[in-house]
Backbone and ligand atoms as CSV (ligand in chain L), in Angstrom:
chain,resi,resn,atom,element,x,y,z
A,1,MET,N,N,-13.205,-73.278,12.809
A,1,MET,CA,C,-12.460,-74.028,11.812
A,1,MET,C,C,-12.754,-73.582,10.163
A,2,ALA,N,N,-13.806,-73.300,9.930
A,2,ALA,CA,C,-14.095,-72.657,8.806
A,2,ALA,C,C,-13.513,-71.256,8.419
A,3,ASP,N,N,-12.790,-71.031,9.519
A,3,ASP,CA,C,-12.146,-69.505,9.563
A,3,ASP,C,C,-10.932,-69.383,8.518
A,4,GLY,N,N,-10.914,-68.148,8.283
A,4,GLY,CA,C,-9.534,-67.882,7.487
A,4,GLY,C,C,-9.352,-68.347,5.987
A,5,ASN,N,N,-10.451,-68.659,5.586
A,5,ASN,CA,C,-10.683,-69.346,4.295
A,5,ASN,C,C,-11.004,-68.035,3.109
A,6,LYS,N,N,-10.834,-67.138,3.700
A,6,LYS,CA,C,-11.576,-65.929,3.113
A,6,LYS,C,C,-10.615,-65.441,1.865
A,7,ASP,N,N,-9.343,-65.375,2.233
A,7,ASP,CA,C,-8.398,-65.068,1.287
A,7,ASP,C,C,-8.433,-65.983,0.173
A,8,SER,N,N,-8.620,-65.552,-1.016
A,8,SER,CA,C,-8.446,-66.478,-2.169
A,8,SER,C,C,-7.095,-66.432,-2.431
A,9,LYS,N,N,-6.627,-67.423,-3.107
A,9,LYS,CA,C,-5.078,-67.503,-3.175
A,9,LYS,C,C,-4.613,-66.717,-4.242
A,10,ARG,N,N,-3.545,-66.025,-3.692
A,10,ARG,CA,C,-3.045,-64.948,-4.677
A,10,ARG,C,C,-2.186,-65.344,-5.433
A,11,ARG,N,N,-2.412,-65.273,-6.789
A,11,ARG,CA,C,-1.363,-65.709,-7.698
A,11,ARG,C,C,-0.235,-64.735,-7.863
A,12,PHE,N,N,-0.655,-63.587,-8.287
A,12,PHE,CA,C,0.497,-62.678,-8.609
A,12,PHE,C,C,1.184,-62.112,-7.368
A,13,GLY,N,N,2.351,-62.609,-7.061
A,13,GLY,CA,C,2.947,-62.184,-5.838
A,13,GLY,C,C,3.605,-60.739,-5.775
A,14,ARG,N,N,3.160,-59.747,-6.562
A,14,ARG,CA,C,3.765,-58.526,-6.604
A,14,ARG,C,C,4.151,-57.874,-5.172
A,15,ARG,N,N,3.121,-57.962,-4.279
A,15,ARG,CA,C,3.303,-57.295,-2.848
A,15,ARG,C,C,3.358,-58.445,-1.968
A,16,GLY,N,N,3.916,-59.624,-2.123
A,16,GLY,CA,C,3.749,-60.692,-1.465
A,16,GLY,C,C,3.669,-60.623,0.137
A,17,ARG,N,N,4.427,-59.575,0.468
A,17,ARG,CA,C,4.617,-59.799,2.111
A,17,ARG,C,C,3.739,-58.598,2.414
A,18,GLY,N,N,2.947,-57.945,1.552
A,18,GLY,CA,C,1.917,-56.867,2.089
A,18,GLY,C,C,0.893,-57.319,3.090
A,19,ARG,N,N,0.287,-56.662,3.755
A,19,ARG,CA,C,-0.886,-57.352,4.713
A,19,ARG,C,C,-1.978,-57.362,3.558
A,20,SER,N,N,-2.670,-58.448,3.717
A,20,SER,CA,C,-3.644,-58.527,2.610
A,20,SER,C,C,-4.982,-57.817,3.285
A,21,GLY,N,N,-5.357,-56.493,3.008
A,21,GLY,CA,C,-6.465,-55.851,3.345
A,21,GLY,C,C,-6.821,-55.863,4.754
A,22,ALA,N,N,-5.799,-55.512,5.526
A,22,ALA,CA,C,-6.083,-55.499,7.136
A,22,ALA,C,C,-7.341,-54.618,7.209
A,23,ARG,N,N,-8.061,-54.769,7.944
A,23,ARG,CA,C,-9.403,-53.866,8.246
A,23,ARG,C,C,-9.154,-52.721,8.915
A,24,GLU,N,N,-9.547,-51.663,8.462
A,24,GLU,CA,C,-9.272,-50.552,9.240
A,24,GLU,C,C,-10.488,-50.608,10.264
A,25,GLY,N,N,-10.279,-49.558,11.357
A,25,GLY,CA,C,-11.267,-49.539,12.395
A,25,GLY,C,C,-11.340,-50.658,13.364
A,26,GLU,N,N,-10.296,-51.423,13.469
A,26,GLU,CA,C,-10.168,-52.544,14.117
A,26,GLU,C,C,-9.791,-52.073,15.586
A,27,ARG,N,N,-9.044,-51.006,15.634
A,27,ARG,CA,C,-8.156,-50.518,16.987
A,27,ARG,C,C,-9.078,-49.455,17.629
A,28,THR,N,N,-10.409,-49.206,17.331
A,28,THR,CA,C,-11.112,-48.127,17.745
A,28,THR,C,C,-11.663,-48.471,19.210
A,29,ALA,N,N,-11.529,-49.804,19.499
A,29,ALA,CA,C,-12.472,-50.119,20.813
A,29,ALA,C,C,-11.836,-49.666,22.216
A,30,GLU,N,N,-10.502,-49.305,22.011
A,30,GLU,CA,C,-9.922,-49.154,23.413
A,30,GLU,C,C,-10.332,-47.703,23.879
A,31,ALA,N,N,-10.448,-46.781,23.169
A,31,ALA,CA,C,-10.748,-45.540,23.636
A,31,ALA,C,C,-11.921,-45.336,24.799
A,32,ALA,N,N,-12.614,-46.233,24.441
A,32,ALA,CA,C,-14.254,-46.038,25.167
A,32,ALA,C,C,-14.004,-46.243,26.648
A,33,GLY,N,N,-13.114,-46.903,27.258
A,33,GLY,CA,C,-13.308,-47.587,28.610
A,33,GLY,C,C,-12.918,-47.110,29.750
A,34,SER,N,N,-13.200,-45.906,30.134
A,34,SER,CA,C,-12.875,-45.639,31.465
A,34,SER,C,C,-14.022,-45.668,32.354
A,35,GLU,N,N,-14.275,-46.647,33.389
A,35,GLU,CA,C,-15.358,-46.652,34.081
A,35,GLU,C,C,-15.135,-46.218,35.481
A,36,GLU,N,N,-16.217,-45.312,35.774
A,36,GLU,CA,C,-16.115,-44.772,37.141
A,36,GLU,C,C,-16.724,-45.937,38.167
A,37,SER,N,N,-16.229,-45.919,39.080
A,37,SER,CA,C,-16.879,-46.811,40.152
A,37,SER,C,C,-18.085,-46.142,40.912
A,38,VAL,N,N,-19.249,-46.464,40.718
A,38,VAL,CA,C,-20.529,-45.875,41.253
A,38,VAL,C,C,-20.475,-46.256,42.587
A,39,ASP,N,N,-20.073,-47.268,43.079
A,39,ASP,CA,C,-20.257,-47.817,44.431
A,39,ASP,C,C,-19.370,-46.979,45.331
A,40,GLU,N,N,-18.257,-46.624,44.894
A,40,GLU,CA,C,-17.301,-45.896,45.697
A,40,GLU,C,C,-18.010,-44.420,45.899
A,41,ARG,N,N,-18.555,-43.844,44.918
A,41,ARG,CA,C,-19.319,-42.449,45.293
A,41,ARG,C,C,-20.394,-42.826,46.052
A,42,LYS,N,N,-21.055,-43.863,46.226
A,42,LYS,CA,C,-22.222,-43.978,46.985
A,42,LYS,C,C,-21.765,-44.121,48.463
A,43,SER,N,N,-20.623,-44.766,48.495
A,43,SER,CA,C,-20.218,-44.743,50.056
A,43,SER,C,C,-19.736,-43.617,50.607
A,44,VAL,N,N,-19.106,-42.809,49.675
A,44,VAL,CA,C,-18.943,-41.407,50.144
A,44,VAL,C,C,-20.080,-40.645,50.634
A,45,LEU,N,N,-21.254,-40.957,50.089
A,45,LEU,CA,C,-22.390,-40.097,50.335
A,45,LEU,C,C,-23.369,-40.856,51.436
A,46,ALA,N,N,-22.831,-42.062,51.926
A,46,ALA,CA,C,-23.650,-42.721,52.828
A,46,ALA,C,C,-24.349,-41.993,54.003
A,47,ASP,N,N,-23.606,-41.290,54.579
A,47,ASP,CA,C,-23.767,-40.661,55.668
A,47,ASP,C,C,-24.570,-39.189,55.460
A,48,GLN,N,N,-24.726,-38.919,54.165
A,48,GLN,CA,C,-25.698,-37.656,53.887
A,48,GLN,C,C,-27.112,-38.178,53.939
A,49,PRO,N,N,-27.989,-37.176,54.391
A,49,PRO,CA,C,-29.530,-37.491,54.583
A,49,PRO,C,C,-30.031,-37.710,52.873
A,50,ALA,N,N,-30.920,-38.537,52.619
A,50,ALA,CA,C,-31.463,-38.689,51.597
A,50,ALA,C,C,-31.788,-37.443,50.836
A,51,VAL,N,N,-31.463,-37.292,49.589
A,51,VAL,CA,C,-31.983,-36.004,49.084
A,51,VAL,C,C,-32.924,-36.434,47.777
A,52,VAL,N,N,-34.128,-35.782,47.859
A,52,VAL,CA,C,-35.212,-36.216,47.147
A,52,VAL,C,C,-35.303,-35.091,45.936
A,53,CYS,N,N,-35.878,-35.584,44.765
A,53,CYS,CA,C,-36.002,-34.741,43.722
A,53,CYS,C,C,-37.493,-34.374,43.877
A,54,SER,N,N,-37.415,-32.973,43.614
A,54,SER,CA,C,-38.571,-32.157,43.863
A,54,SER,C,C,-39.604,-32.430,42.787
A,55,ILE,N,N,-39.283,-33.028,41.565
A,55,ILE,CA,C,-40.017,-33.301,40.541
A,55,ILE,C,C,-40.657,-34.569,40.569
A,56,CYS,N,N,-39.989,-35.599,40.542
A,56,CYS,CA,C,-40.631,-37.083,40.782
A,56,CYS,C,C,-40.749,-37.764,42.164
A,57,ASP,N,N,-40.058,-36.785,43.288
A,57,ASP,CA,C,-40.113,-37.384,44.676
A,57,ASP,C,C,-39.401,-38.936,44.932
A,58,LYS,N,N,-38.409,-38.938,43.875
A,58,LYS,CA,C,-37.610,-40.091,44.333
A,58,LYS,C,C,-36.256,-39.602,44.738
A,59,GLN,N,N,-35.529,-40.649,45.405
A,59,GLN,CA,C,-34.142,-39.994,45.799
A,59,GLN,C,C,-33.110,-39.721,44.930
A,60,ILE,N,N,-32.338,-39.087,45.104
A,60,ILE,CA,C,-31.375,-38.796,44.041
A,60,ILE,C,C,-29.964,-39.129,44.483
A,61,PHE,N,N,-29.621,-40.216,43.986
A,61,PHE,CA,C,-28.268,-40.944,44.294
A,61,PHE,C,C,-27.068,-40.299,43.804
A,62,ASP,N,N,-27.288,-39.776,42.594
A,62,ASP,CA,C,-25.905,-39.201,41.959
A,62,ASP,C,C,-26.127,-37.630,41.818
A,63,LEU,N,N,-25.897,-37.068,43.010
A,63,LEU,CA,C,-26.038,-35.745,43.183
A,63,LEU,C,C,-25.025,-34.911,42.333
A,64,SER,N,N,-23.825,-35.666,41.754
A,64,SER,CA,C,-23.035,-34.712,41.001
A,64,SER,C,C,-23.443,-34.588,39.666
A,65,SER,N,N,-24.478,-35.275,39.184
A,65,SER,CA,C,-25.173,-34.861,37.838
A,65,SER,C,C,-26.302,-34.290,38.032
A,66,ALA,N,N,-27.036,-33.929,39.223
A,66,ALA,CA,C,-27.966,-33.216,39.389
A,66,ALA,C,C,-28.151,-31.712,39.201
A,67,LEU,N,N,-29.326,-31.460,38.865
A,67,LEU,CA,C,-29.483,-30.060,38.458
A,67,LEU,C,C,-30.355,-29.401,39.409
A,68,ALA,N,N,-30.070,-28.005,39.633
A,68,ALA,CA,C,-31.324,-27.075,40.257
A,68,ALA,C,C,-32.512,-27.130,39.269
A,69,GLY,N,N,-33.478,-27.055,40.317
A,69,GLY,CA,C,-34.866,-26.857,39.650
A,69,GLY,C,C,-34.861,-25.485,38.933
A,70,ARG,N,N,-35.780,-25.452,38.051
A,70,ARG,CA,C,-35.895,-24.041,37.411
A,70,ARG,C,C,-35.877,-22.775,38.239
A,71,ASP,N,N,-36.775,-23.118,39.319
A,71,ASP,CA,C,-37.035,-21.917,40.055
A,71,ASP,C,C,-35.855,-21.821,41.028
A,72,GLY,N,N,-34.850,-22.437,41.094
A,72,GLY,CA,C,-33.495,-22.221,41.727
A,72,GLY,C,C,-33.456,-23.183,43.165
A,73,LYS,N,N,-34.709,-23.827,43.127
A,73,LYS,CA,C,-34.547,-24.841,44.404
A,73,LYS,C,C,-34.078,-26.105,43.567
A,74,GLY,N,N,-33.902,-27.013,44.704
A,74,GLY,CA,C,-33.149,-28.136,44.082
A,74,GLY,C,C,-32.645,-29.166,44.989
A,75,PRO,N,N,-32.008,-29.959,44.724
A,75,PRO,CA,C,-31.621,-30.519,43.511
A,75,PRO,C,C,-32.740,-31.343,42.723
A,76,ILE,N,N,-32.648,-31.446,41.394
A,76,ILE,CA,C,-33.688,-32.502,40.698
A,76,ILE,C,C,-32.758,-33.328,39.900
A,77,HIS,N,N,-33.169,-34.610,39.568
A,77,HIS,CA,C,-32.582,-35.551,38.685
A,77,HIS,C,C,-32.306,-34.808,37.313
A,78,PHE,N,N,-31.254,-34.888,36.871
A,78,PHE,CA,C,-30.801,-34.467,35.531
A,78,PHE,C,C,-31.984,-35.070,34.428
A,79,ASP,N,N,-32.227,-36.144,34.645
A,79,ASP,CA,C,-33.328,-36.581,33.518
A,79,ASP,C,C,-34.778,-35.939,33.780
A,80,CYS,N,N,-35.058,-35.599,35.005
A,80,CYS,CA,C,-36.085,-35.026,35.130
A,80,CYS,C,C,-36.076,-33.467,34.806
A,81,ALA,N,N,-34.925,-32.998,35.004
A,81,ALA,CA,C,-34.849,-31.455,34.382
A,81,ALA,C,C,-34.948,-31.622,32.720
A,82,LEU,N,N,-34.311,-32.712,32.310
A,82,LEU,CA,C,-34.250,-32.774,31.075
A,82,LEU,C,C,-35.621,-32.877,30.414
A,83,ALA,N,N,-36.567,-33.669,31.099
A,83,ALA,CA,C,-37.823,-33.858,30.421
A,83,ALA,C,C,-38.787,-32.662,30.705
A,84,GLN,N,N,-38.304,-31.871,31.811
A,84,GLN,CA,C,-39.210,-30.368,31.998
A,84,GLN,C,C,-38.511,-29.689,30.821
A,85,ALA,N,N,-37.321,-29.673,30.666
A,85,ALA,CA,C,-36.957,-28.484,29.835
A,85,ALA,C,C,-37.490,-28.705,28.418
A,86,ALA,N,N,-37.889,-29.934,27.947
A,86,ALA,CA,C,-38.570,-30.098,26.661
A,86,ALA,C,C,-40.044,-29.750,26.702
A,87,VAL,N,N,-40.602,-29.665,27.854
A,87,VAL,CA,C,-42.032,-29.385,27.921
A,87,VAL,C,C,-42.381,-27.957,27.330
A,88,GLY,N,N,-43.318,-27.889,26.507
A,88,GLY,CA,C,-43.551,-26.635,25.744
A,88,GLY,C,C,-42.809,-26.322,24.561
A,89,GLU,N,N,-41.751,-27.138,24.177
A,89,GLU,CA,C,-41.003,-26.619,23.106
A,89,GLU,C,C,-41.449,-27.195,21.756
A,90,ASN,N,N,-42.522,-27.814,21.645
A,90,ASN,CA,C,-43.077,-28.106,20.264
A,90,ASN,C,C,-41.869,-28.672,19.203
A,91,LEU,N,N,-41.164,-29.821,19.930
A,91,LEU,CA,C,-39.986,-30.116,19.029
A,91,LEU,C,C,-40.426,-30.661,17.735
A,92,GLU,N,N,-39.669,-30.352,16.690
A,92,GLU,CA,C,-39.773,-31.030,15.291
A,92,GLU,C,C,-39.388,-32.425,15.314
A,93,PRO,N,N,-39.566,-33.290,14.489
A,93,PRO,CA,C,-39.040,-34.860,14.455
A,93,PRO,C,C,-37.718,-34.733,14.599
A,94,ALA,N,N,-36.953,-33.837,14.120
A,94,ALA,CA,C,-35.467,-34.129,13.923
A,94,ALA,C,C,-34.836,-33.140,15.096
A,95,GLU,N,N,-35.666,-32.594,15.859
A,95,GLU,CA,C,-35.171,-31.817,17.107
A,95,GLU,C,C,-35.069,-32.770,18.362
A,96,ARG,N,N,-34.150,-32.307,19.256
A,96,ARG,CA,C,-34.190,-32.860,20.570
A,96,ARG,C,C,-33.777,-31.866,21.498
A,97,VAL,N,N,-33.974,-32.282,22.853
A,97,VAL,CA,C,-33.344,-31.158,23.734
A,97,VAL,C,C,-32.316,-31.780,24.350
A,98,ALA,N,N,-31.230,-31.252,24.345
A,98,ALA,CA,C,-29.973,-31.716,25.157
A,98,ALA,C,C,-29.222,-30.756,25.978
A,99,TYR,N,N,-28.316,-31.442,26.883
A,99,TYR,CA,C,-27.775,-30.566,27.861
A,99,TYR,C,C,-26.651,-29.870,27.110
A,100,VAL,N,N,-26.398,-28.519,27.143
A,100,VAL,CA,C,-25.173,-28.141,26.584
A,100,VAL,C,C,-24.176,-27.417,27.439
A,101,GLY,N,N,-24.378,-27.871,28.822
A,101,GLY,CA,C,-23.450,-27.337,29.717
A,101,GLY,C,C,-23.898,-25.918,30.457
A,102,ARG,N,N,-23.041,-25.697,31.522
A,102,ARG,CA,C,-23.333,-24.398,32.246
A,102,ARG,C,C,-24.618,-24.211,32.727
A,103,GLY,N,N,-25.394,-25.231,33.173
A,103,GLY,CA,C,-26.667,-25.093,33.536
A,103,GLY,C,C,-27.715,-24.788,32.486
A,104,ALA,N,N,-27.661,-25.162,31.076
A,104,ALA,CA,C,-28.425,-24.645,30.148
A,104,ALA,C,C,-28.686,-25.975,29.180
A,105,PHE,N,N,-29.972,-26.187,28.903
A,105,PHE,CA,C,-30.286,-27.036,27.822
A,105,PHE,C,C,-30.402,-26.107,26.411
A,106,ALA,N,N,-30.643,-26.812,25.399
A,106,ALA,CA,C,-30.733,-26.343,24.106
A,106,ALA,C,C,-31.739,-27.294,23.512
A,107,VAL,N,N,-32.401,-26.817,22.363
A,107,VAL,CA,C,-33.249,-27.475,21.495
A,107,VAL,C,C,-32.148,-27.521,20.250
A,108,VAL,N,N,-31.753,-28.829,19.931
A,108,VAL,CA,C,-30.687,-29.252,18.897
A,108,VAL,C,C,-31.420,-29.824,17.818
A,109,GLU,N,N,-31.108,-29.513,16.480
A,109,GLU,CA,C,-31.571,-30.218,15.468
A,109,GLU,C,C,-30.498,-31.052,14.675
A,110,TYR,N,N,-30.654,-32.418,14.646
A,110,TYR,CA,C,-29.757,-33.266,14.114
A,110,TYR,C,C,-29.648,-33.122,12.725
A,111,ARG,N,N,-28.388,-33.262,11.918
A,111,ARG,CA,C,-28.573,-32.965,10.661
A,111,ARG,C,C,-28.503,-34.383,9.882
A,112,ASP,N,N,-28.194,-35.445,10.541
A,112,ASP,CA,C,-28.273,-36.725,10.071
A,112,ASP,C,C,-28.534,-37.632,10.892
A,113,LYS,N,N,-28.743,-38.932,10.295
A,113,LYS,CA,C,-29.361,-40.058,11.006
A,113,LYS,C,C,-28.281,-40.375,12.163
A,114,SER,N,N,-27.026,-40.360,11.840
A,114,SER,CA,C,-26.006,-40.661,12.712
A,114,SER,C,C,-25.872,-40.150,13.954
A,115,MET,N,N,-26.776,-38.811,14.150
A,115,MET,CA,C,-26.793,-37.872,15.436
A,115,MET,C,C,-25.233,-37.604,15.820
A,116,THR,N,N,-24.442,-37.236,14.931
A,116,THR,CA,C,-23.335,-36.734,15.039
A,116,THR,C,C,-23.235,-35.183,15.116
A,117,ALA,N,N,-23.755,-34.614,13.938
A,117,ALA,CA,C,-23.972,-33.314,13.632
A,117,ALA,C,C,-25.165,-32.684,13.843
A,118,PHE,N,N,-25.120,-31.489,14.882
A,118,PHE,CA,C,-26.185,-30.855,15.050
A,118,PHE,C,C,-26.095,-29.515,15.140
A,119,THR,N,N,-27.368,-28.796,15.010
A,119,THR,CA,C,-27.372,-27.410,15.176
A,119,THR,C,C,-28.066,-26.992,16.363
A,120,ILE,N,N,-27.651,-25.848,17.113
A,120,ILE,CA,C,-28.278,-25.385,18.257
A,120,ILE,C,C,-29.348,-24.598,17.689
A,121,LYS,N,N,-30.587,-24.846,18.011
A,121,LYS,CA,C,-31.560,-24.019,17.441
A,121,LYS,C,C,-31.973,-22.714,18.505
A,122,ARG,N,N,-32.114,-23.304,19.752
A,122,ARG,CA,C,-32.420,-22.109,20.746
A,122,ARG,C,C,-32.060,-22.809,22.201
A,123,ARG,N,N,-31.429,-21.718,22.797
A,123,ARG,CA,C,-31.000,-22.101,24.365
A,123,ARG,C,C,-32.143,-22.177,25.077
A,124,ILE,N,N,-32.139,-23.192,26.024
A,124,ILE,CA,C,-33.019,-22.999,27.313
A,124,ILE,C,C,-32.027,-22.751,28.649
A,125,GLN,N,N,-32.109,-21.785,28.892
A,125,GLN,CA,C,-31.115,-21.685,30.287
A,125,GLN,C,C,-32.137,-22.162,31.410
A,126,TRP,N,N,-31.377,-22.874,32.148
A,126,TRP,CA,C,-32.076,-23.663,33.172
A,126,TRP,C,C,-31.728,-23.252,34.423
A,127,GLU,N,N,-30.537,-23.547,34.745
A,127,GLU,CA,C,-29.961,-22.821,36.167
A,127,GLU,C,C,-29.544,-21.454,35.628
A,128,LYS,N,N,-29.699,-20.518,36.905
A,128,LYS,CA,C,-29.113,-19.384,36.714
A,128,LYS,C,C,-27.653,-19.380,36.545
A,129,GLU,N,N,-27.066,-18.666,35.522
A,129,GLU,CA,C,-25.627,-18.816,35.328
A,129,GLU,C,C,-25.017,-18.250,36.335
A,130,GLY,N,N,-23.793,-19.115,36.794
A,130,GLY,CA,C,-23.067,-18.665,37.767
A,130,GLY,C,C,-23.418,-18.665,39.100
A,131,GLU,N,N,-24.891,-19.160,39.244
A,131,GLU,CA,C,-25.420,-19.437,40.761
A,131,GLU,C,C,-24.507,-20.663,41.428
A,132,LYS,N,N,-24.371,-20.228,42.750
A,132,LYS,CA,C,-23.871,-21.382,43.664
A,132,LYS,C,C,-25.013,-21.832,44.279
A,133,PHE,N,N,-25.078,-23.176,44.334
A,133,PHE,CA,C,-26.248,-23.932,45.191
A,133,PHE,C,C,-25.530,-24.621,46.315
A,134,ASP,N,N,-26.110,-24.533,47.531
A,134,ASP,CA,C,-25.464,-25.219,48.896
A,134,ASP,C,C,-25.339,-26.709,48.642
A,135,TRP,N,N,-26.267,-27.202,48.139
A,135,TRP,CA,C,-26.248,-28.811,48.006
A,135,TRP,C,C,-25.177,-29.236,47.022
A,136,ARG,N,N,-24.843,-28.305,46.026
A,136,ARG,CA,C,-23.792,-28.767,45.293
A,136,ARG,C,C,-22.405,-28.490,45.947
A,137,LYS,N,N,-22.573,-27.268,46.590
A,137,LYS,CA,C,-20.956,-27.168,47.261
A,137,LYS,C,C,-20.663,-28.127,48.220
A,138,SER,N,N,-21.730,-28.652,48.923
A,138,SER,CA,C,-21.196,-29.687,49.924
A,138,SER,C,C,-20.882,-30.783,49.035
A,139,ILE,N,N,-21.377,-31.064,48.169
A,139,ILE,CA,C,-20.858,-32.285,47.425
A,139,ILE,C,C,-19.500,-32.118,46.770
A,140,GLN,N,N,-19.397,-30.771,46.360
A,140,GLN,CA,C,-18.054,-30.700,45.803
A,140,GLN,C,C,-16.805,-30.815,46.824
A,141,GLN,N,N,-17.359,-30.249,48.017
A,141,GLN,CA,C,-16.201,-30.196,49.394
A,141,GLN,C,C,-16.023,-31.855,49.364
A,142,ARG,N,N,-17.220,-32.502,49.389
A,142,ARG,CA,C,-16.677,-33.831,49.667
A,142,ARG,C,C,-15.863,-34.746,48.585
A,143,PHE,N,N,-16.100,-34.184,47.377
A,143,PHE,CA,C,-15.216,-34.782,46.509
A,143,PHE,C,C,-13.786,-34.085,46.253
A,144,GLY,N,N,-13.710,-33.181,47.153
A,144,GLY,CA,C,-12.628,-32.138,46.901
A,144,GLY,C,C,-12.338,-31.474,45.668
A,145,LEU,N,N,-13.483,-31.044,45.123
A,145,LEU,CA,C,-13.270,-30.294,43.865
A,145,LEU,C,C,-13.093,-28.844,44.188
L,1,ZN,ZN,ZN,-36.555,-36.786,39.686
């Protein structure tokens, strides 16, 4: 009820029909929402033997995001790989380890607090580039990739 009283009455009607200060940025909410159905993926994998991460010994449910171990064995959880990649990197406060694709992590330094702009300080190659892993191959076949 107390809504809509923000606009003080306009006396001078020069732009009488103009929108009064429509807020920008109201339309940005739409782009975000493409949700994948995780359940669907699981059912595809249901007849697969359980795959266990060699770092934390827990089952890997989402093989499509798993990485090979650094020694070429695998697969391991993405998060486990990420944690291991950071080991021994002596990160500065503004530095993080991030996945940069193609089986590689990198130490990145964020240049502002919003964490949008960053510089890659050094690459941490994780999986051997171009290596094909059997466990990944079978998953790709199942998804028809
Ligand atoms: Zn793990």
